[in-house]
N, C-alpha and C positions, 0 to 999 in steps of 0.2 A: 485665499491661501491655496497654493499648489502643493499637492502631495509629493513626497519623495518617491513613492511607489504605489501603484494600483495593482491589485491581484485579482484576476478573474477566476472564480471558483472557490467555494467555501467548504471543500472537503478537507480531509486531513492534511493534504499537501499545502493548499492555500492557507489554511488556518495556522499551520506550523510556521510557514514563512512569515505570515503576518505577525505572529507572536514574537518571533526572533527579531524582525525588523523594528517592531514597536519597542521591545525591551532594550534595543540599542539606540533608541532616540530618534528613529525615523518617523515621519508623518505617513501613515498607512491608510489606504482605502481598500476595503475588502468588498468584492462585488459578486453577487450570485443571483441567478434567476429566481431562486426560492427566497422566501421571506426570512428564513433562518439558516444558519450553517448546518451541515451534515444532514441533508435531506436526500442526497443522491446515493452514489455507490458507497460512500463512507458510512452511511447509516446502516447499510446491510452487511458491513464487514464483520467478520468474527472478532477482529481486533486483538487476536492472540499475539503476544510478544514471545516469539519462539525462534531459536536458531535454525539455520538450514543444515540438514544432514546430507551426506553423499560424498562423492569423489571430490578430491581437492581441486577445485576449479577457481577461476577468477571470480565467477558469479557467487560461488559459495563464500569466498573470502570477503567480498564486498558486502554480501548480505549479513554475515556474522560480525563484520565491523559495524554495520548499521545497527544490528541487534544490541551489541554492547553499549553503543552510544545511546540508543533509545531507552534502555533500562535505566541508565544514569539520569537521562533527561527527565523521564517520567517520575522517577524517585524524588528528584530534587524539586521539580516545578509543579507536578500534578499528581501527588501521591493519592489524593482523594479519588482520582479517576483511574488508578492503576492498582488492580488487585494482584499483588505479587504472591500468588498461590504456589509458585513453582509449576513447572510443566514437564510432563513425562512424554517422551517420544517413543512410540512403539515401532518395531520393525514391520515392514510390509509383509514379509514371509520368512521362511527358514533361511533362504539364501541371504537376504538382507541382514538377518540377525547375526550371521557370521562376520559381517563387516562392522558391527557396532563397536567392537574393541578398537578397531582401527580409527573409526570416526572419533572416538573419545580421545585418541592420542593427539589430534590436531584441532578438535572443536571444544573438548572439555566435557563437563558433566560427570555424573556419577552412574556407573552401571549398577542396576538393581535387579534382583532376582524376581521371578514371577510371584513368589510368596510375599516379597516386600511390596510389590506393586499392588497386590490384592488388598493389603492393609490400607492402601491409599484410595481404594475404590476403582482400581484399574484392572482390567482383564487382559492377560497376555500369557501365552505359553512360552515366550522367549524372554531373555534379558532385555531390559529397556534402558534408555538413558534419561536420567533425571537432571533437570537444570533448575536449581532452587531460586535463581533470580528472575526466571520467566514468569509469565502470567497472562492476564487479559485486561484490556482497557474497556471502559464504558465509552463506546464509540461516539455516540451523540453528545454525551456529557463532556467528554474531553475536547471535542472540536469546538463546542460552544464556550468552554472555559478558555481555550486558546484565543478565541475571537472576542472575548468579553469586553475589552477596553479599546477595541479597534473600530474606527468609523466604518459603518456598513451601508451598502446601497443595494437595493433590489433592482436588478436590471438584467434583461436578456441581451447580452452584448452580441451584436452582429458584425460590427466593424471596430476592431481594437484601436484603429487610428484615432477615433474620436476620444479615446481615453487620454491621449497625450495633451489634451486641453486641461485635464485634471491633474495629471501626474507626470513626473520626469521619466520614470521607468514603468514599464508595464510587463507583468508576468502572467502567462496563460497557464493556469493550473486547473482547467475546467474538464479534466478527464477525457472521455472518449468523444465528447462533443467538440471536435476540433475545428480549426479554421483551415482554409485551403492552403495557407502558407505553411501548415504543419504536415501536409500530405506525405512528404518524403520520409517522415518519421514512422509511418505505418502504424499509428495508434489504433488499437482495436478494443472492442468491448468484451468484458468478462462478466457475464451475469452471475449474480450470487444471491442465495437465499440463506437467511439465518433465523433461528427461532429462540425465543426466551421461554423457558418452561418452569412451571411450578413443580417442585419436587421435594420430597423429604429424605431422599437418598443421601447417604453420608459420602460425598465425593470430596476428598480433601485436597486434591490437586487438579490442575488443568491437564489436558492430555491431547495428543494429536497422532493420528495415523493417516487415513485418507481424508478425514474431517476432524474437527476439534470439538472437545467437550470441556466446559469450564468447571472449576470447583464450585460447589454449592455455596452461594452467598445469600444469606437471609432467605433461604427457601427458593432461590432462583438459579437455574442452570442454563447456560448459553450453549447452543449447539449450532455449529456452522463452520464455514459457509461453503456452499457449492461453488464450483468454478466451471462455468460453461461458456465457451467462446461462441457467441451468437450475435445475430443482428437484431433480434427482437426479444422482448421480455417473456414470451411464451415458452422459450427454450430454457428458462431458469428453473422450471419444474417446481414452482411453488406449490402447486396442487398435483398430486400423483394419484390417479385412480380414485379421486374423490377424498383422499386422505391427505390433509395438509402436512407437508414436509415429510412424507413417508420415507423417502430415500435417506434423509438425514437421520431420522429416528432409528431406522434399521441399522445404519452404520454405527450410530452412537451406542446402541445396545450391545454391539460386538466388542466394544473396548471399555465400556464403563458399566459398573454395577448399578444399572438403572432398573427400577421396578415400575411403579406407576408415575407417569409424568403427564402434565396437562399444559397445553399451549397457553401462554400468556399473551405473546405478541409475535407477529411475523414481520420480518424486514426483507425487502427485495430491492436490488438496485444494480446498476452497471458500474463496474470498476474498469480502469483502463490499463492495458498492457502494451508493451513494445514487441517488435518482431523477435528480438534476441533476448528478451526477459530482463535486460538491464534497464535501470531508470533512464529517463530523458531529462537532462538537466543542463541548461546553458542557453547560449544565444540562438536565435532563429535565423537560418540562412535566407538570403535573398535569392531564392531559386530562379525567379524570373530573370534577374540580372545575369546570373551565372550561365543559364542556358542560352540566353540571347547573345552573350559575349563569348562564350566558349561552347558552341554547338557540338564540338567534337567530344565533349564530355560523355555524350550518349554512346560513343564508341570506345569508352574506356580511357579517354585522355585524363591525365592526372596533374599536369604541370600548370596549375592555376592557384590563385590565392582565394580562400574562402571570403565571401562578402556577406555580412550580416545585416539584417534590418536593425537600424540603430535603435538602441534602448528597448528592444523587445526580447523577452526571454520566455523559456518554457520550464515547467516543473510538473512532470507527468510520468506515466508509464510504470507505476509501482506495482501493478498487478494485484495479486492477493496479499501482498506484504506491505500495504500502505502504511500501517501504523508502526512497522519496523523501520521502513526506509525514511519516512517523513522527517524526523528530527535532524538526521545527518544530512540528507540531501538539501533540505531547506537551509541549513547552516552553510553548506558548501556554496549554494547559489547566492545567498546573502553576501558572503565574503568575496565571491567572484564579482558581483555587481558593484559593491560599495568599497571593497578593499583591493580590487584587481588581482585577487588570488587565482592562480591557474586551476582549472578543474581537472579531475581525473579523466583521461581520454576515454575510459570505458563508459562514462555516462554522458559524454557530449553527443548530442543528436546528430552532428555532422557525420558520425561514423556510418550512418545509414544512407547518406545522400547518393554516393556513387552507384551503389547497387540499385537504388530506386531509379536513378537517371538512365541507367543502361536498359531498363525495361520500357522506357517511354517510346511511343511510336515515332 
């Protein structure tokens, strides 16, 4: 039997695509170098399902479209792994607080006073925005549930071409560990640390400022995650001055009414981001062919047709919002591959090709 699709990478991106393809009747093979899903960057994710705040940009609109889709997806399919605690977004400072009423006008949510926030276990001297449909996912549990009925193979894939012996379509969803064919996309690593803590504090909602703190569920509070662009794990700051997750704990106590907390477990891993912070979803360009046949591309030449590597796709670059972006981006890619639906140009990786090519020697 030949699979309809092989997916390299069993983080939230690969697992979401695998679930969607399987649920729509496709034969799916999920491949990861680890023995089980969600052992890399997705395992260290805070997995908070929260909207993006800020000025009205195309990235904000896309993120919040994905947020609304993710909430409905997790509510319907994986309620057991989605703690819909509600999420409170705190202003960064007094200047940011002045903008919250404007944010509410096009993002939604409920403005709550500091006194109301305090009753929920949130510390803030300014009004906050409360989104009752947000919350936090069980990162590892959710990924493994998504992959539960999918054929799984442990393998460290070095040459994706070998996979065409097994499947008609191949999708690279393996995060920052890219192939040379993806170089033009500029995928970079974002190291992150998250901690699960024992606590008796009455934290009724999840919250986010510079970091996130989850509602208390059965005596456990999640705090995370750091976002450090780096080339090695030491920069993730899992240990700070001999105190595990010191930075996260310090920031958490500024926004949540936390007293005594004790580390239960620490997670650390690399998530992948793109140069412009938009996801990378779609076909993979045959850059070798393009540069050989149109060498003037390096000088800004634009009158050519893109050529893609046949049946090869990418699902990547979600940054720190993997659990927000994954359901919608995986759906879009599935429908592009199997239903020939056009992708939003903002997520197509080809958007980054010309700028990359112009920097080549």
